[in-house]
N, C-alpha and C positions, 0 to 999 in steps of 0.2 A: 607734779607731785606733791600732792598736800596730806599725805596718808600721816594718820597721827600711831605712833608706834610708841607701845611703853615699853622702855628699858630698866630691866633691873638692877637697882642701887648697888648692888654685890657684884655687878658685872662693869667689865671696860671695854673697849674697842679701841685698838692699835691700828691707825691707816698710813698705810707706806706707799709714798711717791716716789719715782725713780726714775731718771734718767738713762736710757737703755745702754746697756753694760756697764753700768755704773756699779751693779755689786748689792742692788737692794732686796732682790730675792733673798740673797744668801745672809743677808742681815737677819731680814722676816724671818727665816729658818734657825738662826742661829738665836732671835729671839723666844720663838714657840718651842725651841728645846730648854730654854731656862724659866719660860712662865707656866708651861705645860697645857697650854689652851690652843685652841683650833686655828689652822692659817690656809687662808682662803685666797687664791691666787686665780687658776683658770676653773679651779673646783668651782666660781661664781656661776660661770657660764654653763657647766653641767645641771647644775641646780636649777638654775633661771629656766633652762631648757627643759629639766623636769618637772618643775612645776606649772608651766607652763602649757606642756605638752606641743613644744616646739622642738624639731630637729636643732642640736647643738650646731650644726655648720652655720645657720642663719644668724646667731649669736656669735660665734668665730670672726664671721666675715665683717662686722661692723665693729670689733672688740679694739678699740682704743682707736678707732680711726671717723674721720668725720664725712661720714659719707651718707649724704641725701635720702637717697631710697633704694631699698635692698627689693628684688621681685618676691614677691610669695605668691606662687601657682599652688592651687590648693587640689589634693591628691596627690602633689610632687613629693618625690624624697626629701624636701626641706621639711615639708611640715604634718604630722600626724593627721588622722582624721580628728578633726573637731570642727565643729559648726561655730561654735564663736569667731574664728578666724576664715570664715566663707566672708571676706570684703566682695564687695562688687567691683572695685576696682584690680584685684588681685596683687594688693601691695600691702606689705606691712613695715610700715617707715621706719628709720632709726631710731625718729624721736620716742615710739612707741616699744619699740625695743629695750631703748633706754628706762623708761619707767618702769616694764617689766623685771629688767634685772634691779631695778634700785631697790624695788618692793622685795626683791630676793636677798639683797644684802640687809634690807632692813630687818627681814625676820631669821636670818642667821645672826646678828648682833642680840638681837632680843633675846636667841636661845640661851646665850652665855658668852663668855669674854671670848675673843678674839682678836688676832692680826687680817686685816684685808691689805692687800696688794694691789694698787691702783684701782682700774674701774669707776674714779669720783668718787671711792666710799669715805673720802674725808668731807665730802659736801653733804652725801646719801645721809650719813649719819650723823650730820652737824647738832642735832639736836639731844644726842647723847650726853648722858651725866658727867660720862666720864670717859674723855675722848681725847686722843694725844694724836695729834698730826705731825707725820716725818717724811723729811724728803731727804733722799740720796742723790748725791751728786758725784761728778768727776771731772777733771780734765778731758776731753773729747781723745785725745791722742792715746790715752789709757783706756776710754771705752772703745775705742776704735782696736786696740791690741787684743785685748780681751774677746771682742765678736769677730774677730780674725781666725782666732783660736776656735772659740765655739762653734762656728759655723764652719770652719775650714775654708776661709777665704782664699783667691790665691794672691792679692793684693793688700796692701795697708788702705789704698787711695778706695778700692771697693766699700770695704768693712767702714771707713769713714763716709761715706756717703749711703750707706744703710743704715748706720747711727744717726745721721741728718733726718732720713726719710721717716725714720721710728719715731725722732723726738719731735719733728714735725706732726704727725700723726697724733699721736700722744698731745700736743701741746694745743692744737686745735680741736680735738673730743674733749678735752677737759675744760678750754674756756668758753667752748659752745655751750655746753651743758651747765654748768658752774657760774659764768660770768665772772669768776677769777683768772689769777694770770699762775697758770701751770708753772714750777719749778723757781716763781720767786718768794724769795727766804721769808718775806713779810705775811706771806699764806697761809706757814706752816707754824707750829709749836717748836719746832727743830729741824733746822738744815744742816745737814754734813757732808763735808767733802770725804768721801770714804778715804781716799787715799794719803790723807792727812792724819785720819786717827785708827784706821782697822777696824775688822769686825767685832772684835771682842769689845773694845774701847765703847764704838759707836751703840753696841748693846749696853754697855752699863752706864752710857749716858742714857739711853732712853729707860731704862729700868731707873735709874737716880731721879728723871724728871718723874715718873711716875710715884714714887714714894714722895716725892717731894711734893705732888697735888694731891695726896691722898686717894691713890688709887686704891679700891679693895682687892689686896693681895694675898695670898696665903704666907 
């Protein structure tokens, strides 16, 4: 992906990575409330599907998972009628899906200031002049408890296994497409263990760092 996107100088992009069940999305929502900018999480998949005339389900199957190939049968419910996607081998690779999704992220960032959750947005937007990268983490015991409650899982062991699986998927996806290390502190501008500070103070820290770095803020 070598697209050169021009990002307006009066905009910023906040990219939030998160371990599963850590509360990263809650931090993103509170940050959006304070900054009054767009927030993109799974909405990225909706927009990428719309931009490229591909069923959203195909992006969902590859979402933050390191799966090498997904079948694309032309004329099936997965693909809109579009000659551009009539490949002879009837396959649309994960790499191509990632490229399409990355282009959508770049377009959204070029439209105005925004918060992006996951999807390697920190890497995709690495050329943005006002980029802040954040990672939200927490102890696996706390995260498993959150997931057990959220998903209504019977046992904490089941929840722990789910947390470990999703973390593994996200790590493989991120490391594969960025050649960086998902979740490692030196890969981000700010890493936060959420249970140590809480959502409000975590957002205070993010906003404070934005101001310190001279981000364009109203």
